[in-house]
mmJSON file of the N, C-alpha and C atoms, coordinates in Angstrom:
{"data_MODEL":{"atom_site":{
"group_PDB":["ATOM","ATOM","ATOM","ATOM","ATOM","ATOM","ATOM","ATOM","ATOM","ATOM","ATOM","ATOM","ATOM","ATOM","ATOM","ATOM","ATOM","ATOM","ATOM","ATOM","ATOM","ATOM","ATOM","ATOM","ATOM","ATOM","ATOM","ATOM","ATOM","ATOM","ATOM","ATOM","ATOM","ATOM","ATOM","ATOM","ATOM","ATOM","ATOM","ATOM","ATOM","ATOM","ATOM","ATOM","ATOM","ATOM","ATOM","ATOM","ATOM","ATOM","ATOM","ATOM","ATOM","ATOM","ATOM","ATOM","ATOM","ATOM","ATOM","ATOM","ATOM","ATOM","ATOM","ATOM","ATOM","ATOM","ATOM","ATOM","ATOM","ATOM","ATOM","ATOM","ATOM","ATOM","ATOM","ATOM","ATOM","ATOM","ATOM","ATOM","ATOM","ATOM","ATOM","ATOM","ATOM","ATOM","ATOM","ATOM","ATOM","ATOM","ATOM","ATOM","ATOM","ATOM","ATOM","ATOM","ATOM","ATOM","ATOM","ATOM","ATOM","ATOM","ATOM","ATOM","ATOM","ATOM","ATOM","ATOM","ATOM","ATOM","ATOM","ATOM","ATOM","ATOM","ATOM","ATOM","ATOM","ATOM","ATOM","ATOM","ATOM","ATOM","ATOM","ATOM","ATOM","ATOM","ATOM","ATOM","ATOM","ATOM","ATOM","ATOM","ATOM","ATOM","ATOM","ATOM","ATOM","ATOM","ATOM","ATOM","ATOM","ATOM","ATOM","ATOM","ATOM","ATOM","ATOM","ATOM","ATOM","ATOM","ATOM","ATOM","ATOM","ATOM","ATOM","ATOM","ATOM","ATOM","ATOM","ATOM","ATOM","ATOM","ATOM","ATOM","ATOM","ATOM","ATOM","ATOM","ATOM","ATOM","ATOM","ATOM","ATOM","ATOM","ATOM","ATOM","ATOM","ATOM","ATOM","ATOM","ATOM","ATOM","ATOM","ATOM","ATOM","ATOM","ATOM","ATOM","ATOM","ATOM","ATOM","ATOM","ATOM","ATOM","ATOM","ATOM","ATOM","ATOM","ATOM","ATOM","ATOM","ATOM","ATOM","ATOM","ATOM","ATOM","ATOM"],
"id":[1,2,3,4,5,6,7,8,9,10,11,12,13,14,15,16,17,18,19,20,21,22,23,24,25,26,27,28,29,30,31,32,33,34,35,36,37,38,39,40,41,42,43,44,45,46,47,48,49,50,51,52,53,54,55,56,57,58,59,60,61,62,63,64,65,66,67,68,69,70,71,72,73,74,75,76,77,78,79,80,81,82,83,84,85,86,87,88,89,90,91,92,93,94,95,96,97,98,99,100,101,102,103,104,105,106,107,108,109,110,111,112,113,114,115,116,117,118,119,120,121,122,123,124,125,126,127,128,129,130,131,132,133,134,135,136,137,138,139,140,141,142,143,144,145,146,147,148,149,150,151,152,153,154,155,156,157,158,159,160,161,162,163,164,165,166,167,168,169,170,171,172,173,174,175,176,177,178,179,180,181,182,183,184,185,186,187,188,189,190,191,192,193,194,195,196,197,198,199,200,201,202,203,204,205,206,207],
"type_symbol":["N","C","C","N","C","C","N","C","C","N","C","C","N","C","C","N","C","C","N","C","C","N","C","C","N","C","C","N","C","C","N","C","C","N","C","C","N","C","C","N","C","C","N","C","C","N","C","C","N","C","C","N","C","C","N","C","C","N","C","C","N","C","C","N","C","C","N","C","C","N","C","C","N","C","C","N","C","C","N","C","C","N","C","C","N","C","C","N","C","C","N","C","C","N","C","C","N","C","C","N","C","C","N","C","C","N","C","C","N","C","C","N","C","C","N","C","C","N","C","C","N","C","C","N","C","C","N","C","C","N","C","C","N","C","C","N","C","C","N","C","C","N","C","C","N","C","C","N","C","C","N","C","C","N","C","C","N","C","C","N","C","C","N","C","C","N","C","C","N","C","C","N","C","C","N","C","C","N","C","C","N","C","C","N","C","C","N","C","C","N","C","C","N","C","C","N","C","C","N","C","C","N","C","C","N","C","C"],
"label_atom_id":["N","CA","C","N","CA","C","N","CA","C","N","CA","C","N","CA","C","N","CA","C","N","CA","C","N","CA","C","N","CA","C","N","CA","C","N","CA","C","N","CA","C","N","CA","C","N","CA","C","N","CA","C","N","CA","C","N","CA","C","N","CA","C","N","CA","C","N","CA","C","N","CA","C","N","CA","C","N","CA","C","N","CA","C","N","CA","C","N","CA","C","N","CA","C","N","CA","C","N","CA","C","N","CA","C","N","CA","C","N","CA","C","N","CA","C","N","CA","C","N","CA","C","N","CA","C","N","CA","C","N","CA","C","N","CA","C","N","CA","C","N","CA","C","N","CA","C","N","CA","C","N","CA","C","N","CA","C","N","CA","C","N","CA","C","N","CA","C","N","CA","C","N","CA","C","N","CA","C","N","CA","C","N","CA","C","N","CA","C","N","CA","C","N","CA","C","N","CA","C","N","CA","C","N","CA","C","N","CA","C","N","CA","C","N","CA","C","N","CA","C","N","CA","C","N","CA","C","N","CA","C","N","CA","C","N","CA","C","N","CA","C"],
"label_alt_id":[null,null,null,null,null,null,null,null,null,null,null,null,null,null,null,null,null,null,null,null,null,null,null,null,null,null,null,null,null,null,null,null,null,null,null,null,null,null,null,null,null,null,null,null,null,null,null,null,null,null,null,null,null,null,null,null,null,null,null,null,null,null,null,null,null,null,null,null,null,null,null,null,null,null,null,null,null,null,null,null,null,null,null,null,null,null,null,null,null,null,null,null,null,null,null,null,null,null,null,null,null,null,null,null,null,null,null,null,null,null,null,null,null,null,null,null,null,null,null,null,null,null,null,null,null,null,null,null,null,null,null,null,null,null,null,null,null,null,null,null,null,null,null,null,null,null,null,null,null,null,null,null,null,null,null,null,null,null,null,null,null,null,null,null,null,null,null,null,null,null,null,null,null,null,null,null,null,null,null,null,null,null,null,null,null,null,null,null,null,null,null,null,null,null,null,null,null,null,null,null,null,null,null,null,null,null,null],
"label_comp_id":["UNK","UNK","UNK","UNK","UNK","UNK","UNK","UNK","UNK","UNK","UNK","UNK","UNK","UNK","UNK","UNK","UNK","UNK","UNK","UNK","UNK","UNK","UNK","UNK","UNK","UNK","UNK","UNK","UNK","UNK","UNK","UNK","UNK","UNK","UNK","UNK","UNK","UNK","UNK","UNK","UNK","UNK","UNK","UNK","UNK","UNK","UNK","UNK","UNK","UNK","UNK","UNK","UNK","UNK","UNK","UNK","UNK","UNK","UNK","UNK","UNK","UNK","UNK","UNK","UNK","UNK","UNK","UNK","UNK","UNK","UNK","UNK","UNK","UNK","UNK","UNK","UNK","UNK","UNK","UNK","UNK","UNK","UNK","UNK","UNK","UNK","UNK","UNK","UNK","UNK","UNK","UNK","UNK","UNK","UNK","UNK","UNK","UNK","UNK","UNK","UNK","UNK","UNK","UNK","UNK","UNK","UNK","UNK","UNK","UNK","UNK","UNK","UNK","UNK","UNK","UNK","UNK","UNK","UNK","UNK","UNK","UNK","UNK","UNK","UNK","UNK","UNK","UNK","UNK","UNK","UNK","UNK","UNK","UNK","UNK","UNK","UNK","UNK","UNK","UNK","UNK","UNK","UNK","UNK","UNK","UNK","UNK","UNK","UNK","UNK","UNK","UNK","UNK","UNK","UNK","UNK","UNK","UNK","UNK","UNK","UNK","UNK","UNK","UNK","UNK","UNK","UNK","UNK","UNK","UNK","UNK","UNK","UNK","UNK","UNK","UNK","UNK","UNK","UNK","UNK","UNK","UNK","UNK","UNK","UNK","UNK","UNK","UNK","UNK","UNK","UNK","UNK","UNK","UNK","UNK","UNK","UNK","UNK","UNK","UNK","UNK","UNK","UNK","UNK","UNK","UNK","UNK"],
"label_asym_id":["A","A","A","A","A","A","A","A","A","A","A","A","A","A","A","A","A","A","A","A","A","A","A","A","A","A","A","A","A","A","A","A","A","A","A","A","A","A","A","A","A","A","A","A","A","A","A","A","A","A","A","A","A","A","A","A","A","A","A","A","A","A","A","A","A","A","A","A","A","A","A","A","A","A","A","A","A","A","A","A","A","A","A","A","A","A","A","A","A","A","A","A","A","A","A","A","A","A","A","A","A","A","A","A","A","A","A","A","A","A","A","A","A","A","A","A","A","A","A","A","A","A","A","A","A","A","A","A","A","A","A","A","A","A","A","A","A","A","A","A","A","A","A","A","A","A","A","A","A","A","A","A","A","A","A","A","A","A","A","A","A","A","A","A","A","A","A","A","A","A","A","A","A","A","A","A","A","A","A","A","A","A","A","A","A","A","A","A","A","A","A","A","A","A","A","A","A","A","A","A","A","A","A","A","A","A","A"],
"label_entity_id":["1","1","1","1","1","1","1","1","1","1","1","1","1","1","1","1","1","1","1","1","1","1","1","1","1","1","1","1","1","1","1","1","1","1","1","1","1","1","1","1","1","1","1","1","1","1","1","1","1","1","1","1","1","1","1","1","1","1","1","1","1","1","1","1","1","1","1","1","1","1","1","1","1","1","1","1","1","1","1","1","1","1","1","1","1","1","1","1","1","1","1","1","1","1","1","1","1","1","1","1","1","1","1","1","1","1","1","1","1","1","1","1","1","1","1","1","1","1","1","1","1","1","1","1","1","1","1","1","1","1","1","1","1","1","1","1","1","1","1","1","1","1","1","1","1","1","1","1","1","1","1","1","1","1","1","1","1","1","1","1","1","1","1","1","1","1","1","1","1","1","1","1","1","1","1","1","1","1","1","1","1","1","1","1","1","1","1","1","1","1","1","1","1","1","1","1","1","1","1","1","1","1","1","1","1","1","1"],
"label_seq_id":[1,1,1,2,2,2,3,3,3,4,4,4,5,5,5,6,6,6,7,7,7,8,8,8,9,9,9,10,10,10,11,11,11,12,12,12,13,13,13,14,14,14,15,15,15,16,16,16,17,17,17,18,18,18,19,19,19,20,20,20,21,21,21,22,22,22,23,23,23,24,24,24,25,25,25,26,26,26,27,27,27,28,28,28,29,29,29,30,30,30,31,31,31,32,32,32,33,33,33,34,34,34,35,35,35,36,36,36,37,37,37,38,38,38,39,39,39,40,40,40,41,41,41,42,42,42,43,43,43,44,44,44,45,45,45,46,46,46,47,47,47,48,48,48,49,49,49,50,50,50,51,51,51,52,52,52,53,53,53,54,54,54,55,55,55,56,56,56,57,57,57,58,58,58,59,59,59,60,60,60,61,61,61,62,62,62,63,63,63,64,64,64,65,65,65,66,66,66,67,67,67,68,68,68,69,69,69],
"pdbx_PDB_ins_code":[null,null,null,null,null,null,null,null,null,null,null,null,null,null,null,null,null,null,null,null,null,null,null,null,null,null,null,null,null,null,null,null,null,null,null,null,null,null,null,null,null,null,null,null,null,null,null,null,null,null,null,null,null,null,null,null,null,null,null,null,null,null,null,null,null,null,null,null,null,null,null,null,null,null,null,null,null,null,null,null,null,null,null,null,null,null,null,null,null,null,null,null,null,null,null,null,null,null,null,null,null,null,null,null,null,null,null,null,null,null,null,null,null,null,null,null,null,null,null,null,null,null,null,null,null,null,null,null,null,null,null,null,null,null,null,null,null,null,null,null,null,null,null,null,null,null,null,null,null,null,null,null,null,null,null,null,null,null,null,null,null,null,null,null,null,null,null,null,null,null,null,null,null,null,null,null,null,null,null,null,null,null,null,null,null,null,null,null,null,null,null,null,null,null,null,null,null,null,null,null,null,null,null,null,null,null,null],
"Cartn_x":[28.908,29.039,30.242,30.748,32.111,32.057,32.067,32.507,33.571,33.564,34.324,34.967,35.73,36.704,36.889,35.912,36.726,38.156,38.813,40.494,40.748,39.521,39.618,39.623,39.958,39.826,39.267,38.552,38.433,39.836,39.323,40.518,41.994,42.053,42.866,43.911,43.414,44.165,44.757,43.796,44.628,46.332,45.956,46.369,47.873,47.945,49.069,48.837,48.725,49.638,50.373,49.484,50.078,51.782,51.765,52.297,53.725,53.264,54.895,54.753,53.928,54.602,55.548,55.497,56.57,57.607,57.47,58.928,59.359,59.101,60.034,60.7,59.775,60.616,61.672,61.659,63.236,63.716,63.847,64.971,65.887,67.482,68.308,68.63,68.24,68.432,69.318,70.198,71.669,71.654,72.72,72.518,72.709,73.214,72.966,74.482,75.318,76.969,76.383,76.554,76.123,75.044,74.504,73.073,74.231,74.208,75.25,76.604,77.086,77.682,77.724,76.778,76.487,76.281,74.838,74.763,75.634,76.952,78.394,78.277,78.303,79.221,78.312,77.169,75.922,76.304,76.193,76.281,77.585,78.624,80.02,79.765,79.122,79.096,78.372,77.333,76.751,77.172,77.815,79.079,80.012,80.455,81.35,80.846,79.588,78.951,78.89,78.467,77.571,78.342,79.496,81.068,81.949,81.583,82.173,80.946,79.871,78.983,78.841,78.766,78.573,80.335,81.733,82.869,82.55,81.906,81.403,80.645,79.801,78.544,79.54,80.733,80.889,81.879,83.01,83.716,82.586,82.051,80.557,80.761,79.418,79.234,80.465,81.242,82.279,82.996,83.246,83.786,82.424,81.082,79.536,79.635,80.161,79.545,81.545,82.451,83.313,83.348,82.304,81.91,80.711,80.022,79.236,79.457,79.924,80.681,81.053],
"Cartn_y":[-166.593,-164.862,-164.825,-164.123,-164.048,-162.886,-162.811,-162.079,-161.13,-159.837,-158.899,-158.054,-158.551,-157.807,-156.889,-155.252,-154.398,-154.259,-153.47,-153.303,-152.238,-151.185,-149.775,-150.728,-149.826,-150.094,-149.297,-149.141,-147.63,-147.378,-145.782,-144.981,-145.459,-145.6,-146.706,-144.514,-143.242,-142.608,-141.722,-141.721,-141.591,-142.32,-143.729,-144.465,-144.682,-144.324,-143.929,-142.467,-141.629,-140.285,-140.892,-140.849,-141.761,-142.364,-143.812,-144.575,-143.18,-142.891,-141.784,-140.448,-140.382,-139.4,-140.308,-141.277,-142.89,-142.769,-142.849,-143.525,-141.982,-141.304,-139.605,-139.34,-139.223,-139.71,-140.332,-141.832,-142.578,-142.061,-141.006,-140.421,-139.4,-139.806,-138.768,-138.027,-137.077,-136.212,-135.026,-134.311,-133.786,-132.652,-132.586,-130.991,-129.725,-128.925,-127.907,-127.495,-128.034,-127.691,-128.693,-129.869,-131.915,-131.083,-130.295,-130.157,-129.131,-127.568,-127.276,-127.915,-128.847,-129.504,-130.296,-131.083,-132.298,-131.519,-130.443,-129.317,-128.527,-128.977,-128.375,-129.056,-130.601,-131.575,-131.751,-131.547,-131.701,-130.838,-129.953,-128.592,-129.137,-128.446,-129.011,-130.654,-131.409,-132.311,-131.97,-130.925,-131.457,-130.619,-129.051,-127.718,-128.87,-129.725,-130.691,-130.99,-132.216,-132.517,-132.308,-131.17,-130.227,-129.743,-129.669,-128.929,-130.047,-131.319,-132.385,-132.971,-133.108,-132.962,-132.066,-131.373,-129.696,-130.01,-130.386,-130.608,-132.051,-132.778,-134.12,-133.615,-133.046,-132.782,-131.924,-130.457,-130.299,-130.711,-132.036,-133.024,-133.317,-133.949,-135.351,-134.321,-133.232,-132.392,-131.862,-131.672,-131.395,-132.757,-133.345,-135.083,-135.006,-134.966,-135.073,-134.081,-133.123,-132.278,-132.213,-132.88,-133.238,-134.419,-135.019,-136.252,-136.308,-135.343,-134.768,-133.667,-132.583,-131.314,-131.634],
"Cartn_z":[40.127,39.586,41.48,40.437,41.255,42.374,43.529,44.419,44.418,44.689,44.347,45.793,46.258,47.072,47.187,48.181,48.308,49.125,48.118,48.632,49.411,49.597,50.416,51.646,52.543,54.059,55.041,56.085,56.578,57.203,57.207,57.693,56.797,55.359,54.862,54.935,54.361,53.786,55.567,56.958,57.923,58.497,57.996,57.877,57.937,56.449,55.479,55.408,56.436,56.613,58.066,59.154,59.876,60.356,59.2,58.725,58.176,56.843,57.136,57.281,58.417,59.68,60.438,60.687,61.535,60.592,59.388,58.856,58.351,58.39,58.543,59.593,61.254,61.701,62.113,61.678,61.304,61.138,59.779,58.597,59.44,59.362,60.217,58.83,59.374,58.897,58.422,57.239,57.8,58.165,58.459,59.027,58.118,58.59,57.273,56.677,56.885,56.883,55.182,56.38,55.394,54.368,54.471,52.911,51.939,52.489,51.938,51.101,52.022,51.275,50.03,50.614,49.148,48.019,48.533,47.515,46.479,46.921,46.359,45.225,45.82,44.896,44.244,44.069,43.376,41.923,42.359,41.594,40.827,40.93,40.798,39.84,40.112,39.071,38.185,38.013,36.939,35.67,36.9,35.269,34.664,35.477,34.842,34.09,34.102,33.403,32.059,32.005,30.855,30.179,30.531,29.653,29.619,29.744,28.895,27.799,28.241,26.892,26.169,26.559,24.894,24.191,24.892,23.93,23.495,24.329,23.412,22.092,22.432,21.036,20.445,20.84,19.441,18.354,19.47,18.499,17.506,18.538,17.094,15.825,16.692,14.86,14.4,14.564,13.59,12.931,13.622,12.351,12.136,12.265,11.015,9.908,10.224,9.561,8.419,8.867,7.96,7.123,6.988,6.661,5.827,6.008,4.82,4.169,4.608,4.025,2.742],
"occupancy":[1.0,1.0,1.0,1.0,1.0,1.0,1.0,1.0,1.0,1.0,1.0,1.0,1.0,1.0,1.0,1.0,1.0,1.0,1.0,1.0,1.0,1.0,1.0,1.0,1.0,1.0,1.0,1.0,1.0,1.0,1.0,1.0,1.0,1.0,1.0,1.0,1.0,1.0,1.0,1.0,1.0,1.0,1.0,1.0,1.0,1.0,1.0,1.0,1.0,1.0,1.0,1.0,1.0,1.0,1.0,1.0,1.0,1.0,1.0,1.0,1.0,1.0,1.0,1.0,1.0,1.0,1.0,1.0,1.0,1.0,1.0,1.0,1.0,1.0,1.0,1.0,1.0,1.0,1.0,1.0,1.0,1.0,1.0,1.0,1.0,1.0,1.0,1.0,1.0,1.0,1.0,1.0,1.0,1.0,1.0,1.0,1.0,1.0,1.0,1.0,1.0,1.0,1.0,1.0,1.0,1.0,1.0,1.0,1.0,1.0,1.0,1.0,1.0,1.0,1.0,1.0,1.0,1.0,1.0,1.0,1.0,1.0,1.0,1.0,1.0,1.0,1.0,1.0,1.0,1.0,1.0,1.0,1.0,1.0,1.0,1.0,1.0,1.0,1.0,1.0,1.0,1.0,1.0,1.0,1.0,1.0,1.0,1.0,1.0,1.0,1.0,1.0,1.0,1.0,1.0,1.0,1.0,1.0,1.0,1.0,1.0,1.0,1.0,1.0,1.0,1.0,1.0,1.0,1.0,1.0,1.0,1.0,1.0,1.0,1.0,1.0,1.0,1.0,1.0,1.0,1.0,1.0,1.0,1.0,1.0,1.0,1.0,1.0,1.0,1.0,1.0,1.0,1.0,1.0,1.0,1.0,1.0,1.0,1.0,1.0,1.0,1.0,1.0,1.0,1.0,1.0,1.0],
"B_iso_or_equiv":[0.0,0.0,0.0,0.0,0.0,0.0,0.0,0.0,0.0,0.0,0.0,0.0,0.0,0.0,0.0,0.0,0.0,0.0,0.0,0.0,0.0,0.0,0.0,0.0,0.0,0.0,0.0,0.0,0.0,0.0,0.0,0.0,0.0,0.0,0.0,0.0,0.0,0.0,0.0,0.0,0.0,0.0,0.0,0.0,0.0,0.0,0.0,0.0,0.0,0.0,0.0,0.0,0.0,0.0,0.0,0.0,0.0,0.0,0.0,0.0,0.0,0.0,0.0,0.0,0.0,0.0,0.0,0.0,0.0,0.0,0.0,0.0,0.0,0.0,0.0,0.0,0.0,0.0,0.0,0.0,0.0,0.0,0.0,0.0,0.0,0.0,0.0,0.0,0.0,0.0,0.0,0.0,0.0,0.0,0.0,0.0,0.0,0.0,0.0,0.0,0.0,0.0,0.0,0.0,0.0,0.0,0.0,0.0,0.0,0.0,0.0,0.0,0.0,0.0,0.0,0.0,0.0,0.0,0.0,0.0,0.0,0.0,0.0,0.0,0.0,0.0,0.0,0.0,0.0,0.0,0.0,0.0,0.0,0.0,0.0,0.0,0.0,0.0,0.0,0.0,0.0,0.0,0.0,0.0,0.0,0.0,0.0,0.0,0.0,0.0,0.0,0.0,0.0,0.0,0.0,0.0,0.0,0.0,0.0,0.0,0.0,0.0,0.0,0.0,0.0,0.0,0.0,0.0,0.0,0.0,0.0,0.0,0.0,0.0,0.0,0.0,0.0,0.0,0.0,0.0,0.0,0.0,0.0,0.0,0.0,0.0,0.0,0.0,0.0,0.0,0.0,0.0,0.0,0.0,0.0,0.0,0.0,0.0,0.0,0.0,0.0,0.0,0.0,0.0,0.0,0.0,0.0],
"pdbx_formal_charge":[null,null,null,null,null,null,null,null,null,null,null,null,null,null,null,null,null,null,null,null,null,null,null,null,null,null,null,null,null,null,null,null,null,null,null,null,null,null,null,null,null,null,null,null,null,null,null,null,null,null,null,null,null,null,null,null,null,null,null,null,null,null,null,null,null,null,null,null,null,null,null,null,null,null,null,null,null,null,null,null,null,null,null,null,null,null,null,null,null,null,null,null,null,null,null,null,null,null,null,null,null,null,null,null,null,null,null,null,null,null,null,null,null,null,null,null,null,null,null,null,null,null,null,null,null,null,null,null,null,null,null,null,null,null,null,null,null,null,null,null,null,null,null,null,null,null,null,null,null,null,null,null,null,null,null,null,null,null,null,null,null,null,null,null,null,null,null,null,null,null,null,null,null,null,null,null,null,null,null,null,null,null,null,null,null,null,null,null,null,null,null,null,null,null,null,null,null,null,null,null,null,null,null,null,null,null,null],
"auth_seq_id":[1,1,1,2,2,2,3,3,3,4,4,4,5,5,5,6,6,6,7,7,7,8,8,8,9,9,9,10,10,10,11,11,11,12,12,12,13,13,13,14,14,14,15,15,15,16,16,16,17,17,17,18,18,18,19,19,19,20,20,20,21,21,21,22,22,22,23,23,23,24,24,24,25,25,25,26,26,26,27,27,27,28,28,28,29,29,29,30,30,30,31,31,31,32,32,32,33,33,33,34,34,34,35,35,35,36,36,36,37,37,37,38,38,38,39,39,39,40,40,40,41,41,41,42,42,42,43,43,43,44,44,44,45,45,45,46,46,46,47,47,47,48,48,48,49,49,49,50,50,50,51,51,51,52,52,52,53,53,53,54,54,54,55,55,55,56,56,56,57,57,57,58,58,58,59,59,59,60,60,60,61,61,61,62,62,62,63,63,63,64,64,64,65,65,65,66,66,66,67,67,67,68,68,68,69,69,69],
"auth_comp_id":["UNK","UNK","UNK","UNK","UNK","UNK","UNK","UNK","UNK","UNK","UNK","UNK","UNK","UNK","UNK","UNK","UNK","UNK","UNK","UNK","UNK","UNK","UNK","UNK","UNK","UNK","UNK","UNK","UNK","UNK","UNK","UNK","UNK","UNK","UNK","UNK","UNK","UNK","UNK","UNK","UNK","UNK","UNK","UNK","UNK","UNK","UNK","UNK","UNK","UNK","UNK","UNK","UNK","UNK","UNK","UNK","UNK","UNK","UNK","UNK","UNK","UNK","UNK","UNK","UNK","UNK","UNK","UNK","UNK","UNK","UNK","UNK","UNK","UNK","UNK","UNK","UNK","UNK","UNK","UNK","UNK","UNK","UNK","UNK","UNK","UNK","UNK","UNK","UNK","UNK","UNK","UNK","UNK","UNK","UNK","UNK","UNK","UNK","UNK","UNK","UNK","UNK","UNK","UNK","UNK","UNK","UNK","UNK","UNK","UNK","UNK","UNK","UNK","UNK","UNK","UNK","UNK","UNK","UNK","UNK","UNK","UNK","UNK","UNK","UNK","UNK","UNK","UNK","UNK","UNK","UNK","UNK","UNK","UNK","UNK","UNK","UNK","UNK","UNK","UNK","UNK","UNK","UNK","UNK","UNK","UNK","UNK","UNK","UNK","UNK","UNK","UNK","UNK","UNK","UNK","UNK","UNK","UNK","UNK","UNK","UNK","UNK","UNK","UNK","UNK","UNK","UNK","UNK","UNK","UNK","UNK","UNK","UNK","UNK","UNK","UNK","UNK","UNK","UNK","UNK","UNK","UNK","UNK","UNK","UNK","UNK","UNK","UNK","UNK","UNK","UNK","UNK","UNK","UNK","UNK","UNK","UNK","UNK","UNK","UNK","UNK","UNK","UNK","UNK","UNK","UNK","UNK"],
"auth_asym_id":["A","A","A","A","A","A","A","A","A","A","A","A","A","A","A","A","A","A","A","A","A","A","A","A","A","A","A","A","A","A","A","A","A","A","A","A","A","A","A","A","A","A","A","A","A","A","A","A","A","A","A","A","A","A","A","A","A","A","A","A","A","A","A","A","A","A","A","A","A","A","A","A","A","A","A","A","A","A","A","A","A","A","A","A","A","A","A","A","A","A","A","A","A","A","A","A","A","A","A","A","A","A","A","A","A","A","A","A","A","A","A","A","A","A","A","A","A","A","A","A","A","A","A","A","A","A","A","A","A","A","A","A","A","A","A","A","A","A","A","A","A","A","A","A","A","A","A","A","A","A","A","A","A","A","A","A","A","A","A","A","A","A","A","A","A","A","A","A","A","A","A","A","A","A","A","A","A","A","A","A","A","A","A","A","A","A","A","A","A","A","A","A","A","A","A","A","A","A","A","A","A","A","A","A","A","A","A"],
"auth_atom_id":["N","CA","C","N","CA","C","N","CA","C","N","CA","C","N","CA","C","N","CA","C","N","CA","C","N","CA","C","N","CA","C","N","CA","C","N","CA","C","N","CA","C","N","CA","C","N","CA","C","N","CA","C","N","CA","C","N","CA","C","N","CA","C","N","CA","C","N","CA","C","N","CA","C","N","CA","C","N","CA","C","N","CA","C","N","CA","C","N","CA","C","N","CA","C","N","CA","C","N","CA","C","N","CA","C","N","CA","C","N","CA","C","N","CA","C","N","CA","C","N","CA","C","N","CA","C","N","CA","C","N","CA","C","N","CA","C","N","CA","C","N","CA","C","N","CA","C","N","CA","C","N","CA","C","N","CA","C","N","CA","C","N","CA","C","N","CA","C","N","CA","C","N","CA","C","N","CA","C","N","CA","C","N","CA","C","N","CA","C","N","CA","C","N","CA","C","N","CA","C","N","CA","C","N","CA","C","N","CA","C","N","CA","C","N","CA","C","N","CA","C","N","CA","C","N","CA","C","N","CA","C","N","CA","C","N","CA","C","N","CA","C"],
"pdbx_PDB_model_num":[1,1,1,1,1,1,1,1,1,1,1,1,1,1,1,1,1,1,1,1,1,1,1,1,1,1,1,1,1,1,1,1,1,1,1,1,1,1,1,1,1,1,1,1,1,1,1,1,1,1,1,1,1,1,1,1,1,1,1,1,1,1,1,1,1,1,1,1,1,1,1,1,1,1,1,1,1,1,1,1,1,1,1,1,1,1,1,1,1,1,1,1,1,1,1,1,1,1,1,1,1,1,1,1,1,1,1,1,1,1,1,1,1,1,1,1,1,1,1,1,1,1,1,1,1,1,1,1,1,1,1,1,1,1,1,1,1,1,1,1,1,1,1,1,1,1,1,1,1,1,1,1,1,1,1,1,1,1,1,1,1,1,1,1,1,1,1,1,1,1,1,1,1,1,1,1,1,1,1,1,1,1,1,1,1,1,1,1,1,1,1,1,1,1,1,1,1,1,1,1,1,1,1,1,1,1,1]
}}}
């Protein structure tokens, strides 16, 4: 009969929180101005991509309608 090793360690959850907190202290957080600027970039790119995909959808639907229609 094989012996099953228990992979859980004592204080595993506490160790995880401690290590996570230690890693978060190493993070270089953006300044408020950087965060605002990067958020604007993401919103702008999302709007542009939404418009491009909407136009592509409109063109392809029109072409499909002409082929079927």
